[in-house]
C-alpha positions as CSV (number, residue, x, y, z in Angstrom):
1,M,-18.1,70.7,-4.9
2,S,-19.0,67.2,-3.8
3,T,-20.0,65.7,-0.4
4,A,-18.5,63.0,1.8
5,A,-19.6,61.5,5.2
6,A,-17.6,61.6,8.4
7,V,-18.0,60.2,12.0
8,W,-18.8,62.8,14.6
9,F,-19.3,62.6,18.3
10,P,-22.1,65.0,19.1
11,R,-21.9,64.1,22.8
12,A,-20.3,61.3,25.0
13,R,-21.1,57.8,23.8
14,S,-23.0,59.1,20.7
15,V,-22.0,58.7,17.0
16,E,-23.4,60.4,14.0
17,L,-22.5,60.3,10.3
18,R,-22.5,64.0,9.1
19,P,-22.0,65.3,5.6
20,E,-18.7,67.0,4.7
21,A,-18.2,69.3,1.8
22,L,-15.2,68.4,-0.4
23,A,-13.3,71.0,-2.4
24,E,-10.8,70.1,-5.2
25,P,-7.3,69.5,-3.9
26,R,-5.0,72.5,-3.6
27,P,-1.5,72.3,-5.1
28,D,-0.1,70.6,-2.0
29,E,-3.1,68.4,-1.2
30,V,-4.3,64.8,-2.0
31,R,-7.9,63.5,-2.3
32,V,-8.3,60.1,-0.7
33,R,-11.1,57.5,-0.9
34,A,-11.0,55.5,2.3
35,V,-10.7,51.7,2.4
36,L,-10.3,51.0,6.1
37,S,-9.9,53.0,9.3
38,A,-9.0,51.7,12.7
39,I,-10.7,52.7,15.9
40,S,-8.2,53.4,18.7
41,H,-9.3,51.3,21.7
42,G,-7.3,53.5,24.0
43,T,-7.1,57.3,23.3
44,E,-10.2,57.3,21.0
45,M,-12.4,55.5,23.5
46,L,-11.4,58.1,26.2
47,V,-12.6,60.7,23.7
48,Y,-15.8,58.8,22.9
49,R,-16.6,58.4,26.6
50,G,-16.0,62.0,27.3
51,E,-13.1,61.3,29.6
52,V,-10.7,64.0,28.2
53,D,-10.4,67.5,29.6
54,A,-12.7,69.6,27.4
55,K,-10.2,72.5,27.4
56,L,-7.4,70.4,26.0
57,A,-6.3,71.5,22.5
58,L,-6.7,69.2,19.5
59,D,-3.3,68.0,18.3
60,L,-3.9,67.2,14.6
61,P,-5.0,69.7,11.9
62,T,-7.4,67.1,10.5
63,L,-9.5,66.9,13.7
64,A,-12.5,69.3,14.1
65,G,-14.6,70.5,17.0
66,G,-13.3,70.1,20.5
67,Y,-13.1,67.6,23.3
68,G,-16.1,69.2,24.9
69,F,-18.2,68.0,21.8
70,P,-19.1,68.0,19.1
71,L,-15.9,66.4,17.8
72,K,-14.6,64.7,14.6
73,Y,-11.9,62.4,15.7
74,G,-9.6,59.6,14.5
75,Y,-6.1,59.2,13.1
76,A,-5.7,55.8,11.3
77,S,-7.1,55.9,7.8
78,V,-6.0,53.9,4.8
79,G,-7.2,54.6,1.3
80,H,-6.4,55.2,-2.3
81,A,-5.3,58.6,-3.7
82,V,-7.9,59.6,-6.3
83,A,-6.5,63.0,-7.1
84,A,-3.3,65.0,-6.3
85,G,-2.4,68.7,-6.5
86,R,0.2,69.8,-9.1
87,E,2.9,70.3,-6.4
88,V,2.5,66.8,-4.8
89,R,5.6,64.7,-5.4
90,T,5.3,61.6,-3.1
91,V,1.8,60.4,-4.1
92,R,0.3,59.4,-7.4
93,E,-3.3,58.7,-8.3
94,G,-4.2,55.1,-7.3
95,D,-1.5,54.8,-4.6
96,L,-2.4,53.2,-1.3
97,I,-1.7,55.6,1.5
98,F,-2.0,56.0,5.3
99,A,-3.4,59.3,6.6
100,L,-3.6,60.8,10.0
101,H,-7.3,61.6,9.4
102,P,-10.6,60.9,11.2
103,H,-13.1,58.3,10.0
104,Q,-14.5,59.7,6.7
105,N,-15.3,57.9,3.4
106,E,-13.5,60.5,1.3
107,Y,-11.3,63.5,2.2
108,V,-8.8,66.1,1.0
109,V,-5.6,66.3,3.1
110,R,-2.2,67.9,2.9
111,E,0.6,65.8,1.4
112,S,2.6,66.1,4.6
113,L,-0.1,64.2,6.5
114,V,-0.2,61.1,4.2
115,H,2.3,58.3,3.8
116,P,2.6,56.0,0.9
117,L,2.2,52.2,1.6
118,P,4.0,50.5,-1.3
119,D,3.5,46.7,-1.5
120,R,1.3,46.7,1.7
121,S,-2.3,45.7,2.2
122,P,-4.8,48.0,3.9
123,E,-5.0,45.5,6.7
124,Q,-1.3,46.0,7.4
125,G,-1.3,49.7,6.8
126,V,-4.0,50.6,9.2
127,F,-1.7,49.7,12.1
128,L,1.0,52.3,11.1
129,A,0.1,54.9,13.8
130,N,-0.1,52.4,16.6
131,L,3.2,50.8,15.4
132,E,4.9,54.1,15.6
133,T,3.6,54.4,19.1
134,A,4.9,51.0,20.0
135,I,8.3,51.7,18.6
136,N,8.5,54.9,20.7
137,V,7.6,52.9,23.8
138,V,10.4,50.4,23.2
139,L,12.9,53.3,22.5
140,D,11.9,54.8,25.8
141,A,12.1,51.5,27.7
142,K,15.6,50.8,26.5
143,P,15.5,47.0,27.0
144,R,18.8,45.0,27.0
145,L,19.5,41.6,25.7
146,G,18.2,39.0,28.2
147,E,16.2,41.3,30.3
148,I,12.6,40.5,31.4
149,V,9.8,43.0,30.6
150,V,6.3,42.8,32.0
151,V,3.7,44.3,29.7
152,F,0.4,45.2,31.3
153,G,-2.4,45.2,28.7
154,Q,-2.4,43.3,25.4
155,G,-4.6,45.5,23.3
156,V,-3.2,46.6,19.9
157,V,-0.4,48.7,21.3
158,G,0.5,46.1,24.0
159,L,0.7,43.3,21.4
160,L,2.9,45.4,19.1
161,V,5.2,46.3,22.0
162,T,5.4,42.5,22.9
163,Q,6.5,41.7,19.3
164,L,9.1,44.5,19.2
165,L,10.5,43.5,22.6
166,R,11.0,40.0,21.4
167,R,12.9,41.3,18.4
168,S,15.1,43.3,20.8
169,G,16.1,40.2,22.6
170,A,14.1,40.7,25.8
171,G,11.8,38.2,27.4
172,V,8.1,39.2,27.8
173,I,5.5,38.5,30.4
174,A,2.1,39.7,29.3
175,V,-0.5,40.6,31.9
176,E,-4.0,40.7,30.4
177,P,-7.4,39.8,31.9
178,S,-9.0,38.9,28.5
179,A,-8.5,35.3,27.5
180,L,-8.7,36.3,23.8
181,R,-5.9,38.8,24.1
182,R,-3.7,36.4,26.2
183,A,-4.0,34.0,23.3
184,F,-2.9,36.7,20.9
185,A,0.0,37.6,23.3
186,E,1.3,34.1,23.1
187,R,1.1,34.2,19.3
188,C,3.0,37.4,19.3
189,G,5.9,36.0,21.2
190,A,5.2,36.5,24.9
191,D,7.0,33.9,27.1
192,S,4.1,33.9,29.5
193,A,0.6,35.4,29.4
194,I,-1.1,35.7,32.8
195,A,-4.6,37.0,33.7
196,A,-3.6,39.2,36.6
197,S,-0.6,40.6,38.4
198,D,0.5,38.1,41.1
199,D,3.6,39.0,43.1
200,D,4.6,35.4,43.8
201,L,4.0,34.3,40.2
202,L,5.9,37.2,38.7
203,R,8.8,36.6,41.1
204,A,8.9,32.9,40.0
205,L,8.9,34.0,36.4
206,T,11.8,36.3,36.9
207,A,14.0,34.1,39.0
208,Q,12.9,36.0,42.2
209,R,14.5,39.2,40.9
210,G,11.4,41.1,39.7
211,A,11.2,42.5,36.2
212,D,13.8,44.7,34.7
213,I,11.2,46.9,33.0
214,A,7.4,47.1,33.3
215,I,5.3,48.8,30.6
216,D,1.7,49.9,31.3
217,A,-0.2,49.7,28.0
218,S,-3.5,48.8,29.7
219,G,-5.2,52.2,30.0
220,G,-6.4,51.2,33.4
221,P,-5.2,53.3,36.4
222,G,-4.8,50.3,38.6
223,A,-2.2,48.7,36.4
224,L,0.4,51.4,37.1
225,Q,0.7,50.4,40.8
226,Q,1.0,46.8,39.7
227,A,3.8,47.8,37.3
228,I,5.7,49.7,40.0
229,D,5.4,46.7,42.3
230,S,6.6,44.2,39.7
231,V,10.0,45.7,39.0
232,A,13.3,44.9,40.6
233,P,15.3,47.5,42.5
234,E,16.5,50.2,40.0
235,G,13.9,48.9,37.6
236,T,12.0,51.2,35.1
237,V,8.3,51.6,34.6
238,V,7.2,53.0,31.3
239,V,3.7,54.6,31.1
240,C,2.3,54.7,27.6
241,S,-1.3,54.6,28.8
242,W,-3.3,57.9,28.7
243,Y,-5.7,57.8,31.6
244,G,-7.6,61.0,30.6
245,E,-9.4,62.4,33.6
246,K,-9.4,59.1,35.5
247,P,-7.6,59.5,38.9
248,V,-4.5,57.3,39.4
249,P,-4.0,56.5,43.1
250,L,-0.5,55.2,43.9
251,D,1.3,53.9,47.0
252,L,4.8,55.3,46.6
253,G,6.1,53.9,49.9
254,G,9.2,52.0,51.0
255,S,9.6,49.5,48.1
256,F,9.2,52.3,45.5
257,H,11.4,54.8,47.4
258,R,14.2,52.4,48.5
259,G,14.1,50.5,45.2
260,R,14.8,53.7,43.3
261,V,12.1,52.8,40.8
262,R,12.2,55.0,37.7
263,I,8.9,56.1,36.1
264,V,9.0,57.3,32.4
265,S,6.2,58.8,30.4
266,S,6.1,57.7,26.7
267,Q,4.1,59.7,24.2
268,V,4.4,59.3,20.5
269,G,4.6,63.1,19.9
270,R,8.2,63.2,21.1
271,I,11.3,61.0,20.8
272,D,13.7,60.7,23.7
273,P,16.1,63.6,23.3
274,S,19.0,61.4,24.4
275,L,18.6,59.6,21.0
276,A,19.1,62.7,18.9
277,P,20.6,63.3,16.4
278,R,20.5,59.6,15.4
279,W,16.7,59.2,15.8
280,D,14.0,61.5,14.4
281,R,10.4,61.1,13.3
282,E,11.4,60.3,9.7
283,R,13.6,57.4,10.9
284,R,10.9,56.1,13.2
285,L,8.3,56.3,10.4
286,A,10.6,54.5,8.0
287,L,11.1,51.7,10.5
288,A,7.4,51.4,11.2
289,T,6.7,51.2,7.4
290,E,9.4,48.5,7.0
291,L,8.0,46.5,9.9
292,L,4.5,46.4,8.5
293,G,5.5,43.4,6.4
294,E,7.3,41.6,9.2
295,L,4.9,41.6,12.2
296,T,1.7,39.9,13.1
297,L,-0.8,42.6,12.1
298,A,-3.7,41.7,9.9
299,E,-4.5,38.8,12.2
300,L,-5.2,41.3,15.0
301,I,-8.3,42.6,13.2
302,T,-11.1,40.8,15.0
303,H,-14.0,42.8,13.8
304,R,-14.7,44.6,10.5
305,V,-17.8,46.8,10.7
306,P,-19.3,48.7,7.7
307,F,-18.7,52.4,7.9
308,A,-22.5,53.0,7.8
309,K,-22.7,51.1,11.1
310,A,-19.9,53.0,12.9
311,A,-22.1,53.6,16.0
312,E,-22.3,49.8,16.5
313,A,-18.5,49.5,16.2
314,Y,-18.0,52.1,19.0
315,A,-20.6,50.4,21.2
316,L,-18.9,47.1,20.7
317,V,-15.5,48.4,21.9
318,D,-17.1,50.3,24.7
319,R,-19.2,47.5,26.2
320,R,-17.5,44.3,25.1
321,G,-13.9,45.4,24.6
322,A,-12.4,42.2,26.0
323,E,-14.0,40.3,23.1
324,T,-12.0,42.4,20.6
325,V,-8.5,43.3,19.6
326,Q,-8.7,45.7,16.6
327,V,-12.0,46.9,15.3
328,V,-11.9,48.6,11.9
329,L,-14.5,50.4,9.8
330,D,-14.8,49.0,6.3
331,Y,-15.7,51.5,3.5
332,A,-16.3,48.8,0.8
């Protein structure tokens, strides 16, 4: 039995590399040597900061510990298969794969939790989980040709949503306080990228109608009120942010009530049942895999941090997040 190293959070805002025993793959398992893994600037930073209900159950079999700490967390790892069990059919030794696995330099995982990345680079593949999330957001938003969508937050998910909305035929107004991320939003197809929500400016950009759809991908509780206020009567607000335990105060007064504004929660774990039986997770994953080669992705990696310095990577995102888009751990 050999040993690997994994990122653990022993407490809030604390990172350790701990040894992990590695057994030989079982018949339905694959052993993976990591190349890159992406730090989630949304959900994972809530976890890192201790802003998640300690009693909430973990939702992936590869995670370990609990939200009350200690915790091994992460879900965007790309690496090469170095061994495969005799019953594995979709992966061969040497294949580049994506795995829903925490940050760890080598690991053994069930075949069902890995996805081959043929003809893709690690820098593209590391976005697969967030791209599935962004596809789910657009499926929930249901934009129509010529509609205007305001996207609050241009982190990774927001930038992916912006690109997908443009492919759908919608116009996009990006709201993002970070100048770096506004520049990326324009590169990703936003018609306008503004620093803050301004009622007069948004009205001017939407021919005085208000937006047809607003999407909160910011992670900030204050953005939800701005999203509600930005839409036209009968408009839709899609919430893909997870606020954790942060309170979200709202004014649901006359304009919300009389405007019949619709609020929709979007979470990647489920697909809108109105799309069944045409859409399922397999179709969504296939689309995400295809889009890896068509979207602006690798350029969104602004920082590559050696795996051994993982603590520095988390501190960077925590304290200077506006200076980053995607931070990845590099296992070279």
